[in-house]
N, C-alpha and C positions, 0 to 999 in steps of 0.2 A: 504494500500500500504506500503511495507517495506521501512524503512529508507535507503537512498542511502549510499553506503560504503564511508568511509573517503578516500580522495584522496591518503593518505599515507598507505592505507590498502594493505599489500602484499598478493595478491591472491595466488601466487606461491612462497613462501619464499625459498631463497637459502642460505642466510647468517644467522648466529646465531641471529643477531640483527633483521632481518626480521621475523624469527621464533618467537622471543619474542614479537615483536610488534603485529603480527597476533594473537597470543594467548591472549595477553593483550586486544586487541580490541574485540576479541570473547567473553571474560569474562567481558567486560565493566569495566576494572580495570585501575587505574591511575598508572603512573610510580612509585609513592611513595608506592602504595600497593604492586606492584610486587617486588620492592626493599626490602620491609619488608619480603615478602615470601622467597626470595632468600638469604637475609641476607647481603645486600650490600647497598650502598648509592643510593639515587635517581639519582644522577649524573652518577653513574655507568650504570644504566639502560639507561639513555639518551645517554651516549657515545656509549654503545653497539648497541643501536637501530640505531644510526646515523653513526655507523662504524668508530667512532673516536678512539675507543679502543676495545679490545676484552677481554672477561672474562678469568681469570686465571683458571687453571685446577681444583683447589680446589672448584670452584663453578659449575663445569660441572654436578655433580650429582644432585644438587638442581635445576639447569636449566632443566635437563632431567626430573626430577620429576614434575616440574611446567608445562612443555610442555606435558608430558604424553607419550613421545616418544623420541627416540634418533636421534637428527638432524645431528649428526656427521657421515660422510660417511667414511667407512674404507674398504680397501682391506686387507683381513686377510689371507695372504699367508705365512708369515714368523713369526718366534718367536717375532721379534721386533714389527710387526703389532699386534700380539695377546696381547703383553704386553701393547702397547699404547692403544688399545681398552679397555682392562681391567682397566687401570688407568683412562681413561676418563669417563667410565660409573660409576666408583666408586669415582670419584673426588679426585684422588690421584696424588700427585707429585711424581717424581722419588725418591726423598728423603723419602717421606712417605711410598712408596712401599718398599723401601730398609729397612726401620725400621721394617715393618711388616714381612719381609722375612729373614732379616739378611744378605741381599746381598747389597754390596756397591752400592750407587746410580750411581757412574760413570760406573759400570759394566752394570747396567740397561740401562744407556744412550748408551753405546756401543752396546748393543743388539738392542735397538730401532733404532739406526742409521746404522744398518747392518755392523758394524765393526767386530762383533763376534757373536757367538751363545752360549747359555748355553750348558754345557756338564756334564755328570756324574750325581751326586746327585742333582745338581742345576736343571737339566731337570725335574726330578721327583718332586721336590719341586714346581716348577712353573706349572707343569701339574696339580697338585692338586689345585693350586690357580686359574688357568685359566679354570678349569672344573667346577668351582662354577657357578651356574646358575644366570641369571639376567633377569628380565622381559623386559629389553631394549636391550638385546644382538642381 
């Protein structure tokens, strides 16, 4: 007879913390082991699972890799949506993406928050970036 599920086992995870807890339980790992895999403190995993805090974007790629899928839901209709999606699956802050592309992070923020859209050469530059494939897109 199979062992009964832990009362805290999230059968249908909705939050990042629930996704992490479910995967951790499925793999029979401790929070300390998951913390080492993701590169954070054990307290971070505890806080994320209990929704006392949320991971910073630079940990998203490692979280996605640990889970084996992308738990972030995106509507990808605008340039801003595409940028945010790209940043999240690659674990990039707006500043880091700006450094990679030579575009000011405040401009990236403006695009993501629907205040403006890229034009001219910037469109082509970002199309190249956004067309890169990812196994979690």
